[in-house]
C-alpha positions, 0 to 999 in steps of 0.5 A: 468120445467128447460130446461135441464129437458125437454131434458132429459125427451125425451132422457134418456141415459143409464137408461133402466133397462133391458139393464144395463148389456150391457151398463155398460162395458167400453173400450176394455173389454166392446167390447170384452164382447159384441162380445162374447155375440153376438156370444153366442146369435147367437148360441142360435138362431141357436139352437132355429131354427132361430126363431128370424130371422123368427120373423123379417121376419114376421114383417111389415115395421113399426114394423122394424122401431120401433125396429130399433129406440129401438136399437139406443135408447139402443146404447152406449153413445158417448163423446158428450152425456156425456159432454152435458147430464152427471149428474155432468154437469147437476148440473153445468147447475143448478148453472148457471141458478141460477146465471142468475136468481139471479144476471144477471136478476136483473141487466138487470131489473135495467139497462133497466126496472128501468132506472134512479134509482141508487143502490149500486153496489160496497159495502155490505148493510147487515152491523150491525147497529152499522156500519151504516155511515149516508148517508142522514144527517139531514133527513130521506129519502124514500127508493127510494130517498136513493137508488138514492144517491147510498146508502143502505136503511133498516128500521130494526134497531134492537132496535137502535133508533139512527141508520140511515135508509139510510146509506153507504154500506161497502165499500161506493159508495163514495170513491177514487182510485189511479190515473192511477193505473191498473184497480182494477177489473183486479188485483189479488193483492191490490196496497200497498204503505208503507211510511217506513222511507221515509219523504214524499210521494204524490199520486193522487186520482180519485173519483169513483162517479162524484157527492157527496151524496148532489149532488155537484161535486166531485173533484180529490184529492192529498194525501200527507203523511209526517213525522216530526221526529218519533212522528208526522205524517201528512196526507194532502188530498186536491184539488190542486186548493184550497188554505189554511192557510200557510203550517207550517208543516216542514217534518223531517226524522225519524229513527228506533225508529219511532212510526208510520207505514203508509200504503196506499192501493187500494184493489181489487174493488178500495177501497182506504185506508190510515192506520196508525198503531203503530209500537210497538204494531201493533195496527191500530189507523187510517183507512179510508176504512169503511166509505165514503170519499167525497170531493167537493167544499162545502162538504167534509167527512172523516171517521176513525175507532177508537181503543176505544170510550175513546175520549177526546177533539173536543171542546168545547162541550156543555155537562157534560161528557168528552166522547161523547155518541157513542151509541146515535151517538152524533153530534156537530158543531165546529163553534165559535158562540155566544150563550145563556145559553140554546144553544148547541153551543160554543164560541170556536173551537178546532178540536183536540182530544186524544184517547186511544188505546186498549193497554193503549197507547194514541195518538192525532189527530188535524184537521187543519181546521177553516171552519164550521165542524160537528163531528159525532161518531158511536158505532163501534167506529168510527168518521166522520169529515164533513166540508164545507170548507178548506182542510183535513189537519190531524196531528197525534201525537204518544204519547204514554202517555197523557203528550207526546201528549200535548208536541207534539201538543203544540210544533206545535200550540204554547206553552201556555204563562206564565201569570203574577202572578196577573192573578191567583188571584180573578177577578170581573166584571159585566155589569150594566151600573151603577157606583154606583153599582161598588162603593158599590162592592168596599166598601163591598169587603174591609169591608168583607176583601175578597181579589181580584186582578182586576175589569173591572168596567163595561163590557160595557163602551162605548158599542157597540163602545168599543174604545170610550174614558172613561169618567172622572168618569170612569178614576177617578175610574181606578186611584183609583183602581190602586193606591190601588194596583189592576188592571183595566181590560178593556173589548173590542169587535171586532166591531166598531160603524160606528159613532165612530172616530175609524171607520174612522181611520180603514176605512182609513187604509184599515183594514175593512171587505168588499165585494170583497174588494170594497163594505162596509159591516155592521152588527148590535149590540144592534140596532147600525150599526157596521163594523168589522176590518179585523184582518187577514189583516196586515193593522189592525196592522198599524191601531191599532198601530196608532189609538189614542183611541186604544193607550189611552185605551190600555195604561190605562188598565192593562189587557183586556178581549175580548168579543163577538169575535166569532164574533157576528152580531145581524142583523136579516138577510133578504134574499128576496132582494137577490132573485131579485138582485145579490148585494142589497144595504148594508148600515148602515141603513139596515144591514139585507140586507148585507149577501146572503144565504149561498147556502150550501148543508149541514149545520153542526148540530145543526146549522140551518144557518151559516150566522145568528149571525155571520160575513157573511161567503161570505166576503173575507179577505185581508190576504196574506195566503191563498189569499183572503180567504172567511170568511167561510174558516177561521171563527173559526180563526177570534177570534185568530187573534183579540187576536193576534193583541191586544196582539201584540199592548200591547206588543209593548206598554210595552215589560217589562211586560207580557200581560194579555189578555183573549179571549171569543173565542179561537182556536188552538194556542190561549194559546200562547197569553193568556187565555179564559174566558167563557161567558153565563153560568147557575148558577145551578149544571148542568151549573157548571158541563158543565163549568168544562168540558169546562175548562178541554177541553181547557187545553187539547187543549193548553189553560190552563188559562181558567175559567167560571163565578163563579155561572154562568153569567145569571139567572137560567131557572128553578128558579126565585131566585139565590140560595146561595148554587150554588154560594158557591159550585161555589167558592169552585170549582173556588178556584182550577181552573186556572182562578177565576172570578165572572161576570154577564151579563146585566139584570141578578141578580148580583153575586159578593160576596158583592151582598149577605149578609155580613155573606155569603160574609164571607163564600166566603172569606174562599175559596178566601183566600184558593185560594191565599194559593195555588198560589205558586203551581198553578203558578209553574204549569203554568211554567211547562205548558209553558215549556211542554204544559201540562195542569194545570187542567186535567182529571183523565185519564191524570195522571192515563191512566192505570186506566180504571175507571179514563177514564170515570170520568167527575166531578172530576179533578186534579190540577197538579199531586198532588191535586185531587179535587172532587166537589159536584154537588148534591144539599143539599136540606132540608138535611145538607149534600149531598152525593158525589160519588168519585173515587180515582185512584190507590195509597194512598191519604190524605184528605187535610183538615184532613190528613186522609190516604186512600189506594186506591190500584188499585183504589177505589169508595167511597161515602162521606157525604159532608156539604154545606160548604165543598169540598173534596180535596185529596193530592196524596201520594209522593207529596210536595205541597208548600203553602203560607200564611194562612187563617187568615191574611188579604191580599188584592192582590197577592202583599200581599200574595207573601210576606208571608212565605211558608209552605211545605205540605209533603204527604209521600208515602205509603212504600209498593208502593216504591221499597225501602219500604221507605216513599218518597215525591217530589215537586218543586216550581218556583218563579220569579217577576211575570211580566217580560217576560221569554224571556226578556233580562235580564230574570226575577229574578227567583228561582227553588226549588226542594224538596225531602223527604226520610225517616225522612229527607227533602232536599231543593235544589235551582237553580238560573240562572247564569245571575240573580241578587239577589235582593228584587223582591217583594216575600218571600224566607222563608220556616217557616213551614212543615206539614207532612202527613203519618209520623209514630212515634214522630217528633222532631225538630233538 
């Protein structure tokens, strides 16, 4: 029984039934009526003979006391009575008691009875499972351990098997407040800072909890928000005592046409938030309020809600879908690492993505960070960056079209370079350590009349010391190859054998990686001790420029492929010695002792140990910016600097030609130095589809010149034999890819065309020659990529952003704006055909091989039976595609194909889709000498041709730079054929 019930149970005011008439009167009216009533009662008593007084006189003392109490009981209530015992007040008492029992009492129990267990005190735990941000990554703690982290625990997942049981509240216990701001709990209104037209704003932040959910010390932060004109926004979140890569961001003022508004708020309760919204639509594209914001020396986490789940990039991922699986809460690491075909890691790290908004606009975001990163997605949809080094340096690009994002992003990281034309031909490589096998390849390729551009002879010449001088036998084959008009592509590695001459020269130049710039460091490759040059150091430039082996090998090669530069270390690390010594004896004979345990509280999934298989993260680079960073902070940039140094040396040796340098590992900006070559890929359909995804992701990340080994580079994990079906399908796709290369690893089945039967080599020849026919169109696309940053090969959404169905297509691609390639990744089996499921974006399309028109109107899904020897290719209506040569004339290299005349493939538009109801078509062609750098003085001999078809007329306009000379540049300028799709009526030659 409540305490108020006990009081009113002994003294009930104004509820005696027989006294209602007396006590219901109020004020003067009640008093007046009372006097009249008492006078009347006295008169009645007189009439009754004073019987009442007689009764009173006859009462005993005790009876009179009882009656007196009754009269007091029946007295009128005072103001105090009404305040303390009124009905409405009693209801208030009840609510206060509920509050005490429901809130205050549990808090007291928590603070004193269960002292030591931390619980959520700021946020709300009853969130939908789709909103659960994981608080205990990599483990499933018990409820008590989860609460000790300050997180919510709920085993109920409503059937969502991927939902975490331990998750952050909303808002999270882990957040920040504005430094020196008015106490949030006492404010009635939130603090709001709008960037407006300002170029820059800086705010200081204080952490709410002094430790993170991994037990590391939280750090105070500074957030800097900057504009770069109307299109680019920067959000830098960092601890001011940290150093990071050179600050390349140059703020620029915006104007009334700016695309983004930025608002920094601290809501009631101290919930700091950065919100970025698009001015034109008001749609929010970035906001940090729903998830945690954590920052410590060894672990950082930043989350943002996304407008939609149509997210592209953040690669390269080992997947066969462009879009991550939000429902399954995909997690993956951006950490350059050597992998085998069964691994889920990748050679490259490109923390950049494009994301659709609900309105159909698209924006981009680049996290400039080279430390190990884990990316995670949530169903709501949302994204989390979890990093173990560096800073949060976010660059947001306004778009609003995909091509706008590409132009804005590559303007910042570097426009893609213009490759020499021979780089777009067919390339061969292998790892056999058998020169006789190379000789056989050359003989059969010539016999089968399969054109090819270059050969590496062997990927392991001198391995693992790639700077070992070539033997006389190899040099003779190089000279023979070059005399036949082909190119020698030298394979190089980032490490040096400690027994080689170049090791000593690198050491003497002060360009080797060391512990604390004093103690030597060693790794192991193929059971051989190796050392690693510090390519971030300027000393590496002097070493490469003066090393005699470098000068000899680089001078002999026409192009280069940089393998295993993630960088790889095969030493089987032993941490036991570090338990007894702060610095075990690291020597060439025991490289397994050369790296201490990482000691990190968190390791990005699916990594188990960031040390293994890589250069030791604890090493320090001798780099000027930032000052002596650890390798962990710049790990994913090591290959970039390796690529850059080799590029600079090659350009210094011969500035009159464009270098051709392919790197196995890339990061933002690698596209301005060359391209990317994939490594270990399976030959089956799954492996080929994954390879396509990585080519598409590389293009979006600013490296359009990318290719994976045709038919894979390693054996299948499910079948003993290499199926010719896989290799034929692989050549079909590769003929339309940016880079066409055949390569196999050591100990694997060889898969260059001559490794099959002569009859099968003849089938492959068809698609290789088709590749050379499309070279003028592909070369022109690379010229446009160099100018604008647009990828050569793109996903369908890139050119058709408003077609919702195109956004989820991962097994088709566009070669430029005009050619739609629909590979078949289905096995034929015992049948003669495989069914290809195809999506045609809105508009009209022509079958490339047959000229048949398909009007897809608003987009169309179709199924086509496809022979093993066929691939489905469509030409977009309204396009003019320049082709060169034919499938019948023999050619050996691009030198031959470029001297053949051109044919224009004119695919007329459907008249109902044009304003004038005319059939129109447009196209262009860029031609130059194929090797002179575009920034040379004088520039290369170049021609820009523009094609315009309207009605029954075709117009060709040619632009020639003023300072170019008309001369024989080794290429044809003759158009001797026009092929028209979509024309009605009879055609006459006038």
